[in-house]
N, C-alpha and C positions, 0 to 999 in steps of 0.2 A: 521385173518388178512383181513381187508377190502381191495379190490380191487378197485382202482381208475379209474374210466373210462374215464373222461375227465380232462385234465389240461389245464387252461386258464387264462388269465388277462382280464377280461371284463370290469371291471369298473375302466381303467387306468386314473390317475391323470395327468394333463399335467405338473404340476409342480415336480412329482415324476420321477426321471431318471431311477431308477432301483428298482425292486419289486421281493421278493422271494415268492415262492409258499408255503404254509403253511406246507404241508404234504411232508415227504421226503420217505414214503413208496408207492413204484410204482409198479405197477403189468405189466407183459409182455402183450402187445397189448393194454396198455393205450394209449388214443389218446391225443396228443400234439396239440393244436390249437394255432396258432400264427397269430396275426392280421397284416394288411398292414404296420402298423406303428411301429411294433415291431420286436424284435429277441428273441431267447430264446437260453439259454445255460445251459446244464447239468453238474453237478459237481458230479463224481463219485471217491471216494478213492483219493480225493485230485487233479483229473485231470479234465480240462475242455474239454467237448465235445460239438461240435457245432461251430459256432451258427447255429440254425435252423430258416430259413427265413419264410416269411408269407406263411400259408397253413396249412394242416392237416398232421400229423406226427405220425405214429404208433411207440410206444416204445416197441423194443424186443432187443433181445440179438445182433442182426445185427447192432443196432446203439451203442452198447457199447463193443468196441473192448478189454477192459480191463477185462471183464469178461471171463475167461477161462474155467469154468464149469457150467453147467445149473442144477440148484437144482429142482428136481422134487418130492422129497419124501414128500408125505403127502399133496401134492398142488392140486392133480388132473390135473397134466400135465401142471400146469402154474407155471412160474418162478418168485418168489417173490425177489425184490432187493430194496436197498434204493439209493436214488440219490437226490440231491438239484436241483431244478428247478428255474432258474433265467429269469425273463423276463426284457429286456432292451427296454426303450422308445426311439425310434429313431426319434420321432417328435423334429424339431428344437425349442428350448425355446429361444425366443427373447427379453424376458421381466426381463432380471436378472440386477437388479440394484445395484449399487456400490456407494461409497462415502468415503471420507477421514474421519477417526474418529477424528483425532486432526489436527489442521491448520499447514500448512506449513510455517515455518518463512522464509521470503525471504526479501532480500533488494532490495527496488525498484531502478532500474538503473537510473530514472530521478531525483529522489528527494533524493535519499540516506537515505531512511528511512525505518526501519525493519517492515513489515507489514505481518499479519498472512493471509494465503490464504488456501481458501477450495475448493475442486473439487467434482462434481458429475457426474453420467452419467447412461449409460445402455450398457449392452452387450448382444450377442447373442451366444448361444452354442448348440453344437450337438455331440452326442456320435459317433465317427467315428469307433472306434475298440471295440466291445462289450467285448471279452474276456480279452482284454488289461486292459480296464477300470475296470472291476471286480477283476482281478488280482491285479492292483496298488492301488486301492483306496477303494473299497466297502469292501472287506474281507468277514468278517461274519456277517455284518449288515443286519437287515431283510429288510431294504429299504434305498434308497439314493435319497434326494430330493435336490431343487434348494438352500435351506438354507445352507445344508451341502456343497454344492459346492463352496459356498462363503466363508464359514468357512475356507475351505481346502486352497482356493487360495487367500485369502485377504492379507496375508502377501507379496506375490510376486507381486501381482497386484499392492498395494499401494505403493511399492517400486518403482516399474517401473513409475507410475504416478507422484510420487513426483520427480524422477530423471529428466524426460522428461519436466516437466513443469518448474523446476528450470532451467535446461539448456537452454531452449528456451528463458525465461525472461533474463537470464544474458548474454548468447553468443549474442542474437540479440538486446540485450538494449531495450527491450519492457516494457513500464510502466505497472505495476501491473493492475491498473484501465483500461489498453486498451488491456489486454490479451485475452478478450472475443472476439476479432474480429480474433483469430487465433486458434479457436476451433476445424475447420475441419483438420487444419494441425497437430494439437496436437493428434486427434482422429487417423489418418492414422500412424503417428510414433508410437503410443501406440499399435495399432494393430499388427504392423510387430514385435514389440518388445515381445508381449505375445504370439503370434502364436506358437513359438517352445516350450515355457515352457508348454502349454497346450497340445501340441500333444504328449508329452512324457507319457501323462496318458490316451491317447485314446480319447481325446476331440478335437473337431474342432471349433476354434473360427470364428463364421460366419461375426460377426460385432463387432465393439467397439466405443462407441461415448462417447465423453465430452459433456454434457449438458450445464454445467455452472462453471466458475471459479468466486469466489467472496472473498470478505473480510468481516469480522463481523463488523456490522454497530456499534456495542456497544464497540468495541475495542478504547482505548484512542488514540493510535498512528493513527487509521484511522479517527477518529473524528477530531484529530488535524491537520492533512493533508487535510482533506476536508473542514474545516475551512479556512484554509489559501488559498486553491484554489478559494473558493467562495469569499474571501476578495479581490484577486487579479483579479478575473472577474469583480466584481463590480467597481474597480478602472479603469479597461479597458473600460467598458461601460460608466463610467462618465468622463473618460478622464482625471483624476485627478492625478497629479504627487504625488509617495510616499513620498517623503520629505516634499512636501507641507502639505499632509494630516497629517503626524506626527506633523508639526508644529502648524496646527489648532487644533489637538486634545489635545496638550499640553497647548495652549492658552486657550482652552474651560475649561479644568480641572483647570487652574488658576484663570480663571474668576469666577469659582464657589466659589472661597474662599473669606472670608470677610477680609476687611481692604483695605490699599491703595494698596498692592501689586495686589489684585482682581480687583482693579477699574482700574489700569493700564494695567493688562492683557485684561480686556474687552474692553478697547478702542484700544490696539494693534490689538485684534483681528478683530475689525471692520476695521482697516486701511488694514490688511491683506487680508481681504476678498475683498476690494475693489480694492487691486493690482492685484487680480486674475481675475478681469471682462474681461480682454482682453488687447491686444496690444494698442488700442486707448486710454484706460484709463490710461495705463502706460505712454504713451507718454505725455498727458496732465499732468500727476503728475510730470514729469520730468520738463517740462517747467514752471509749478508753482514754483518747488522748485528752478530753476535756476533763475526766477525773483526775488526771494527774497534774494538769496545768495549774497555776495559781497567779493571782493578780494581787496587787497592793490594796490594803484597806483605805478607801479615801478619808478615813478620820484618823487613824494612828500608824498607817503605814505597815502594817504586819500582813504577812503572806496569807492570803485567803484563797481556798480552792475554788474554782470556777464555779462548781456546783453547790457551794455553800451559799446560803441566804443571810447568815449572820458571821460576824467576825469573831473568832475564838478568843481574841485578846481584849476587845473592848465592848463587844456585844453589839455594835451598831449595825445598821442594815447593810448587806453587801450587795444589793440589788443594783447599785449604780455601777458596780463591777462586771455585771453578767455580760455585757456586751463588749466589754473591753478586752482586747487580746491579751494573754499573758506575755510578760516580760520576756523578749528574746525569741518569741515564737515565729512560725513562718506563715505568712498570709498567701495562700495560692493567688497566682495572678489571673487564674482562669475563672474560678468559682468564689474566690474570697474565704474559703474555710481556713481556719487556723490550725496549725498542726505543730507538734513538739519540734524543737530545734534539732536538727541532726536527720529528720525525715528525709527520704528520698523521693517519695511521691506523695501526692495529695490523697488523704484517705477517703475523700467523697468522689472526686472525678477522675483519680488515677494520672493527673498530669505530672510529669516529672518535674521535680524542684530543681530550678538552676539558680542557684542564690549568688549573689553579687559578694565577692570575696572581701570587700570593704564594709558594706554596710548590711549585708545579709538579705536584701530584698529579692524576692523571687522575680524572675525575669523570663519573658517567652524565650522559645529555643532561639529564635532568628536574631536577637538582639545582640550587636556587638559591644554595646556599653550598656551600663545599668541605667534603667529608667527612673531611679530615684536620686542617684548621685553622680551618675556620668561616668563612673570609672570602667575600665576595660573588663569584659565579661570573658571568663574562661571559655576556651575553644576546644572541641574534641579533636584530639589527634586522628588524622585519617588513616593512619596505618594500626594503632594499636587501641584506640578508642578511649585512651585516658583523657580526662579533663585537664586541660593545661592553662594556667594563667594567662590573660590577655596579652601581658607585657613580656612574655617568654618568647625566646626566639627558637628554642629546641625543645622537644617534648621530653621530661624527666624519665618516662617510662621506657621508650625505646630510641631516643636521640633524633627522632625524625624532625627535620626543619619544619617550624611552624609559620614561616612567612616566605614569599618569594618576591621577585622583581617583576615590574611592568614590561611586558615584550617590546613596547614602543619607547618609553622613556627611562626605564630602569628604576623607576620610584619603588621603594620597598613597601611590600603589600602584605597584609595579613591573610590568613587563610580563607577568611569569610568575605574578603573584599570582592565586589563584582565590578565595580567600575574604578579605575586609576584616579586618585585625588590629585596627581601631577599633571596628567593630560586628558583625564575623562574618557579614555577608550575603555570599551568593553573588554574585560581582561581575558574572558574564555573565547572570545571571537578573535581576538588579537593572537592568542597563543595558537589557535588552529590554523591561521593564515600564515603564521611565521613556521 
């Protein structure tokens, strides 16, 4: 049996936390050399002896109280014995990187959209209790490095990370896209939560940093939300009202179609654009329409221009007719301005005229029936943008069907129906589920 003169770990890798000396046959007076950044622990008959701190240590029976007898026969006065020698790297490892394997599905508190969230960061570790660390984690492995530490603690670490991030977003109502401004607070919370978990295994958590919290750019929900935010920002910059933008988009789509409907839409789009050029243009258009509008004289019934003070036929005062709308004129449902019949947009506020085909009353865009007579209102074709009568089953411009059936009870529905009149189900949700 060879006598080992010197036992030491001279080429220590900073990423290796624990290393076992290859030989277990040690002779009495063997020299154990421990560097400043190390500790050594001997294992004899299942018992941990040490730790041995930095310096030179002579291994003899005084180091091993478990030895009850000294075997000297045939050894020349030297005592052979077997013992495992473990070296523990006490250097702080500050470059342990971590990250979420799978995205965390969270509901954005501002937009109520489910978004996938990823988190990445870095932590620093140090072995605080060598014997405890060897007993709890290492066991009989020949070495234990940084990768194995992450494998051992990945589960508890990611559970804590997901819980703290979700709690911060939900309780403080922080938008997912703005959570990056709270990285320092999240890092402190996670360090406090993880310290007791690692201390049970003889490890000290020196630092814990969350470097980034992000959402995958290729996720459909993320693309949809960012597109909506970009559109809203564009409208804010241009100062365009959303309702007007929708009206112009619809008119532009209709203008692209051939036929009389497309020609009328093109003309209407031009009027609509002129109506939004400013308050001065709106007032000028109001005066022009007022000049051409007429009302019946309250005395003789003759037609009198709205801006005239006296009737041209009987000479009576026409002041009583000044506030009376001209016969057949359109009254804007939004601001009450009177406009010439056939106008597509209000000359004062730019609101599009959606007139009832039966009584001619202007209605809000969302009305399915006339607010005056209850007749079905025209519906814009979702394919070509042409206005279609409420009782039509197909678009006269492109032949697109204007009605559908309820996914649950097959009741015939119009294009604007949100809830089925037959069974009460939400039509869009039922369609997605089917």
